[in-house]
C-alpha positions in Angstrom: 156.8 168.6 151.0 155.0 166.0 153.1 151.8 168.1 152.9 152.1 168.2 149.1 152.7 164.5 148.7 149.0 163.4 149.0 148.0 166.0 146.4 150.8 164.9 144.0 149.6 161.2 144.4 146.0 162.2 143.8 146.9 164.1 140.6 149.1 161.3 139.4 146.4 158.7 140.0 143.8 160.9 138.4 146.0 161.4 135.3 146.6 157.6 135.0 142.9 156.9 135.3 142.1 159.5 132.7 144.7 158.2 130.3 143.5 154.6 130.7 139.8 155.6 130.3 140.6 157.5 127.1 142.6 154.5 125.8 139.8 152.1 126.6 137.2 154.5 125.0 139.3 154.8 121.8 139.7 151.0 121.7 135.9 150.4 122.1 135.1 153.1 119.6 137.5 151.5 117.0 136.3 148.0 117.7 132.7 149.1 117.4 133.4 151.0 114.2 135.3 148.2 112.6 132.6 145.6 113.5 130.5 147.3 110.9 131.1 146.7 107.2 132.5 149.8 105.7 132.6 149.7 101.9 131.6 151.7 98.9 132.3 152.9 95.4 132.8 156.1 93.5 131.9 155.6 89.8 131.0 157.0 86.5 127.7 155.8 84.9 126.7 156.2 81.3 122.9 155.7 80.8 120.6 155.3 77.8 117.1 156.4 78.5 114.9 157.5 75.6 113.5 161.0 75.8 110.2 161.6 74.1 110.6 165.0 72.2 107.6 164.6 70.0 105.4 167.2 71.6 108.3 169.6 72.0 109.3 169.3 68.4 105.7 169.8 67.3 105.7 173.1 69.2 108.9 174.1 67.6 107.7 173.2 64.1 104.5 175.2 64.7 106.7 178.3 65.2 108.8 177.6 62.1 111.8 176.1 64.0 113.5 172.8 63.1 113.1 169.7 65.2 115.6 168.8 67.9 117.6 165.5 67.6 117.5 162.8 70.2 118.7 163.5 73.8 118.9 160.0 75.3 122.4 159.6 76.7 123.1 160.5 80.4 126.5 161.0 82.0 126.4 160.5 85.7 128.7 160.8 88.7 127.6 158.2 91.3 128.5 156.7 94.6 127.2 153.6 96.4 127.6 152.3 100.0 127.3 148.8 101.4 125.5 148.1 104.7 125.7 144.3 104.9 123.6 143.1 102.0 121.9 146.5 101.6 123.2 148.9 99.0 122.4 152.6 98.6 123.3 154.3 95.4 123.0 158.0 94.6 124.1 160.2 91.7 123.9 163.4 89.7 123.9 163.6 85.9 123.2 165.5 82.7 122.6 164.9 79.0 124.8 166.6 76.3 123.1 169.5 74.6 121.0 168.9 71.5 120.7 171.8 69.1 118.8 172.9 66.0 119.4 176.0 63.8 116.7 177.8 61.8 118.0 181.0 60.1 118.9 183.3 63.0 117.2 181.1 65.7 119.0 178.4 67.7 117.2 176.0 70.0 119.2 174.1 72.6 117.9 171.3 74.8 119.3 169.2 77.6 118.4 167.5 80.9 119.7 167.3 84.5 118.9 164.7 87.2 119.6 163.6 90.7 118.7 160.1 91.9 118.8 157.8 94.9 118.4 154.0 95.0 118.1 151.2 97.6 119.0 147.7 96.6 119.7 144.3 98.2 122.6 142.1 97.2 121.3 138.5 96.7 124.8 137.0 96.1 127.4 135.8 98.7 130.4 135.9 96.3 133.1 138.4 97.3 133.8 139.5 93.7 130.2 140.0 92.5 127.1 141.8 93.4 123.6 141.3 92.0 120.9 143.5 93.4 117.3 144.4 92.6 116.7 148.1 93.5 114.0 150.8 93.7 114.8 154.5 93.4 113.5 158.0 93.1 114.6 160.4 90.3 114.3 164.2 90.2 115.0 165.7 86.8 114.5 168.9 84.8 114.5 169.6 81.1 115.9 172.9 79.8 115.1 174.5 76.5 117.0 177.6 75.4 115.8 179.7 72.4 118.4 182.2 71.1 117.2 185.0 68.8 120.7 185.9 67.4 119.5 188.5 65.0 117.9 190.7 67.7 120.6 190.0 70.3 123.4 190.9 68.0 121.9 194.0 66.4 123.6 196.4 69.0 126.8 196.6 70.9 125.4 199.1 73.4 124.7 197.7 76.8 121.9 200.1 77.8 120.1 199.5 74.5 120.4 195.7 74.9 118.8 195.7 78.3 115.2 196.2 77.0 115.9 195.1 73.4 112.8 193.2 72.0 113.9 189.6 71.4 112.5 186.1 71.2 115.3 184.7 73.3 113.9 182.7 76.3 114.9 179.9 78.6 112.2 177.3 79.5 112.4 174.5 82.1 110.2 171.5 83.0 110.5 169.6 86.3 109.9 165.9 86.5 109.7 163.2 89.2 110.1 159.5 88.5 110.4 156.1 90.2 113.0 153.6 89.1 112.7 149.8 89.2 115.7 147.8 88.1 118.4 145.3 88.6 122.1 146.0 89.1 125.2 143.8 88.6 128.8 144.6 89.6 132.0 142.6 89.1 134.8 143.6 91.4 138.4 143.5 89.9 140.7 143.1 92.9 143.5 145.7 93.2 146.4 145.9 95.6 145.3 146.4 99.2 146.7 149.2 101.4 147.7 148.6 105.0 146.9 151.4 107.4 147.9 150.3 110.9 145.2 148.3 112.6 143.1 147.9 109.5 143.5 147.3 105.7 141.7 149.0 102.8 140.9 146.4 100.1 140.7 148.4 96.8 138.7 147.2 93.8 137.7 148.4 90.3 134.0 147.6 90.0 132.6 147.2 86.5 128.9 146.8 86.2 125.5 147.4 84.5 122.1 148.6 85.6 118.8 147.9 83.7 115.3 148.8 84.6 112.3 151.0 83.9 111.7 154.6 84.7 108.1 155.5 85.6 107.4 159.2 85.0 105.2 159.7 88.1 105.0 163.5 87.7 105.6 165.8 84.8 105.4 169.5 85.5 104.4 172.3 83.1 107.0 174.1 81.0 107.9 177.3 82.8 109.5 180.6 81.7 110.7 182.5 84.7 107.9 181.7 87.2 105.1 181.5 84.7 103.6 178.0 84.0 102.7 177.1 80.4 100.2 174.6 79.1 100.8 172.1 76.3 103.8 170.4 77.8 103.0 166.9 76.4 102.0 163.6 78.0 104.2 162.0 80.7 105.8 158.8 79.5 108.0 156.2 81.1 111.0 154.5 79.5 113.4 151.6 79.9 117.0 152.5 80.8 120.3 150.7 80.6 123.6 151.9 82.3 127.2 150.8 82.3 129.5 151.9 85.1 133.2 151.7 86.2 134.7 153.1 89.3 137.0 152.8 92.3 135.8 150.7 95.3 137.0 150.2 98.8 136.3 147.9 101.8 137.8 148.5 105.2 138.9 145.3 106.9 140.1 145.0 110.5 143.4 143.2 110.9 
């Protein structure tokens, strides 16, 4: 037993040292984590940005198809994060489909986008943010032509595989730069205590306004084939309204 006592003491001391070291590491890690501002928002944005469909409608009219209506409203799911006064915002969105019908032909058009922005909050008020921003925007326009007469003239699968039809799906990639100004008002909600820190919850309501520069407009494509006559690239002003759920983690 006496021979085992030193070994037992060494194991006990080592266990105590390991436990204290882990506790100190966890404390330092939490303190270091909580020294940084940790805040953000998940939100829905509805944006107006005019789409120039003049060249596209001219091409449809030349083939005897009716013009498409406007396609200017974007619905976006977005998030932003606060790093001191710096704000990053990213999102993904789409426009509802615009259609036109001409006899047995149907044209459908809509757009998709992903974007990322970097801004700087110039206000010190807790309940408000005002930030100029710059961003990049990747988007694609999709045109779907349905030839209903030829698609629906057979119910046999094998016959339909190589059936001659005018149905096609076209897409056009675009890259843009956004310059704008954002404003958010934070409606304070009930905070939630979570041990050593508190989550301050808010309902941000805001607007975004700026200008979209169409830096690159690709050719219309069908499958992998590029087509000429896609129209001139044009920029447009945009305006957004947003509402979401925000949070800020505060050390107690």
